[in-house]
N, C-alpha and C positions, 0 to 999 in steps of 0.2 A: 272776680272782686279786683279791683287796682291796687296795686303795692304801690304805697307812699313812697315817695323819694328818700332814697338812702341818707342818713347822716354823713356829711362829709369826713372822709378820712382823715383829713390834716386835725379836725378840731379836737375830740376829747381825745387825752393821755389816759384816762382812766374809764373802765366799763365797771360797772357795779351790776353783778346777774342778782335777781331778788325775786326768787318764787314765792307767792303768795296764795293762801285761800282762805277767804271769810276773814282779812284782815282790815275791817272797815274802820275800827276804833284804833287801829294802829300806823295805818298806811301812811296818815297825814303829818302827825308829829316825827315820824321815822325820816321821811323823805326832808322835813323842815330840817331836823337834827343832821341829815347828811349833808345839805346844803351848809349849814352851820360850819360845820367840821372841815368841809372844802374849799371855804371861801376864799383860796388863792390857788385853787386848781380847776382846770376843764375836767368835767366829766360828763358822763351819760349813764342814766341807770335803765337796764332792761328789766322791766316788769313782767313775770310770767305768771299769769292765772289761772288757775287750772278750774275754772268753775265757779267762782265764788258768786254767793245769791245775796249778799248784804250790801253791796254797791262798793265793794272796794275797788275794782276800777273806775267808778265814776271820779270817787274821791281822790284816786290818785291821780287822775286828769284834773280835778280840781287846784290841787295842791301845786300841779307842774306850773301854773300860770304866775307863783310868786318866787319860782325857783331861779337860778343861773345856770344850773345845767337842764340837760333836756331829759324826758322821760319817753322811752319807747315802750309801747304795751304789745305783749302778747298774751292774746285770748285762746285758751286752748278748750277743748271739750273733754271732761274725765272719761276716761274709757277703761280704766282699770281699777278694781276694788284696791282700798288701802292708798298708802302715801305714793304719789310720784315724784318725790322732791329729787331723785337723782336725773330722770329724764328732763324735768323741768330746767335744772342747772345744766344740761349740755344744750339743751335747745338754746337757752340764754347764752351760753359762751359761744356756741357757734354763729349766732348772730353777730355779736361782737368781733368774731374774725372777720365775717364776711361784711359787715357794713360800717365798720369803723377803723382807725388804725391805732386803738387804745395800746399801749406797751405794758400797761398793769391791768388785771382783771382783778376783782373782788366779789367774792360769795358770802353772803350774810341772809339772815334769817326775817321774815319779816314780820314778827312779833315782838320786836323790841328786847329779844335775849341778848342781841350782839349791839353793841355800845358803838355809836358812830363815833364818837369821842375817840375811838382808839383807831379810825381810819389813818390818820396820817402816819402813826407809827407803822403800821403795817406796810403801808405803800412804799414809804421810805426804805424800809429794808430791801424792797425788790426792785424799785427804782434806782437805788444806788449801787446795786449789785451784790450786795452783800449774800444774797441767796436767790434762788430760783421760786422758791415756794415758801411763805410765812404762814404760821399757825398763830392764830390766837388761842394759845392753849390753857385748858382748865388746869392741867397737872403740870406745869412749870411752879417753881418756888415763887412765892408772891402772887400769884392768882387767886382771886376770890369766887366761891360760887355762891350767890345769894338767891332765897326765895325757892329752893330746890328740895322737895322732901327727901330725908336722910335714906331711905330706902332706894330712892331712886338714882341717889349719888354712888350707893354701894354697887347697884348693878352697872352703873357706866365705869367704876373703875374695875369691876370684874371684865367686863366686856372688853376693855382697852386694855388689859393685863392679857387676856388671850390674843388678841390680835398682836400685840408687840411680841409676844412669843413665838407667833407663827410668822409674821412678814420680818418686822426691823425693830429691834428693842429701843433704838436712838430716839424712835418717836415715841411721844409719851400721850398724845391726845389723837386718835383715829376717829373720832365720832363728832368733834365740832366742826361745825360747818361755816365758820367764820374765818376764811383763807383769802390770801393773797397770792398771785402769781404771774408770773411773766407771760410775755405774749409768746414765746418758743415753749412755755409748758403747757400753756393752751393748745397749741397746735400739735403737741405730742399726744395728747388726749382726742383731739379731733382726727388724728390720723390712726386711732385705735378702734378696734370693734369693743363696743360697749355692752356686757351682758346683764347689768342691772339696772332697772330703772327706779328702784325703791331706796331708801335712804343709803342702804349698802353701797350704792354708787360713789359715797364718799372713801371707804377703803378702798374700793376697786380703782379710782382714779389715783389715791396714793400708791398703790400698787404698781401702777404705770409709772409714776414718777421716781418710785425706788428702782425699778428695774433700768429705768432710762439713767439713772445714775445721777439726777438732779441733786441740786444742793437744797436741802430742808431745813428751816428754822423756825422754833417756836420762840413767843414772847408771852410776857405777861397779859393776862386778859380779866376782867370781872363778867361773869356769864350770869345774868339774871334770868332765872327760870321763870315761865309765864303758863301758871295752870298746869303744869306736870305732874303726874301721878302714876303710882304703881298699876293702877287699876285699867289704864292705856295698856299694859303691856300684856301678853298671852305667853304662855309658855312655848307655844307652838311659832312665835314670832322669833323667839331667842333661840330655838332650834334651828329654825329655819336660817338665819343670819350666821350661827355657829358654822353651818355646813357651806354656806354662801363664803366666808372668811377663808375654809380651809381651802377651798377651791381656788380663790383670788391667791393665797399662797403659793398654791402648787405651779400658777402660773408665774408668779414671781420669782421662784426659786428653781422651777424644771423645767416646764414647756414654753415658758414665754408668752407675751399677748399678740394678738392676730391684728396685723396692720391693714387698713381699710386702703384700697388703692383708688385713688382719684386724680383726673386730671388737672393739672394745676390752672387755678382760677374758677374751677367747679364751687357753685355754692351748694353747700351740703343740703339734701333733699328735706333733714330734719327741719329747716329752717323755712325754705322758700317754698316746697308743694305739698306740705302737709294740708289734707283736705280739711282739718278740723280744727285749724287756728286762723285768727287772723292779726293783723297789725296796725299799728297806728302811733305815729310820731306825734309827741305833744311837744 
């Protein structure tokens, strides 16, 4: 398969990594709101689709025609049970490092739970050098969580308290995937061996940044729940997550994180050599 030309390195200053799965009803309004929020900024959105069957990719390409920014689509074949959000985020980040010159990266959900209207605030914190990583945190004073069941909120708070106790109490929200980080912060993750492809990846990456001594800041957000419910959670999943967090904490405080040795200029295999993905620039 012929690989399309890479986006010029000097063009986007912002790379938005957007993992999606069956978000046909949300992808167009999300991309339009991103475009409106970034009216004065050059950006590229890397959409990583994990096998949507509802036309999500087609709608993303259709929406791209009316946007100022560019859309890069990576289509992957789902090979593991459960959410592979973490591996999707890593693939998108690695693509942004290898194919763009973006100096700020953003990760956000494709279901409209993260408000694009908050993009400017998070980007500014990183771009102005106030921090290396900015998290739109559900738990800083002034933040709001709407349309999320009370039970789900309690579980989220309890899990975050556990992670804080094991890793770093200064960080309030380890689970929200609305994150902003500098290019050096992205490179720190790219240079590190990653164990988890599931959503626990979010905690693993924060562990890397904590161990590296990066400056992490949280700011107010409004989180909009989108069809979440306790019925989606299983006890076994919570136990697995707890074990994983403990393992990550051991790496943070005791044994450290393994480094990937790669020659300068090498394109990560996750992006360029995967037999299960195809890419298209819009």
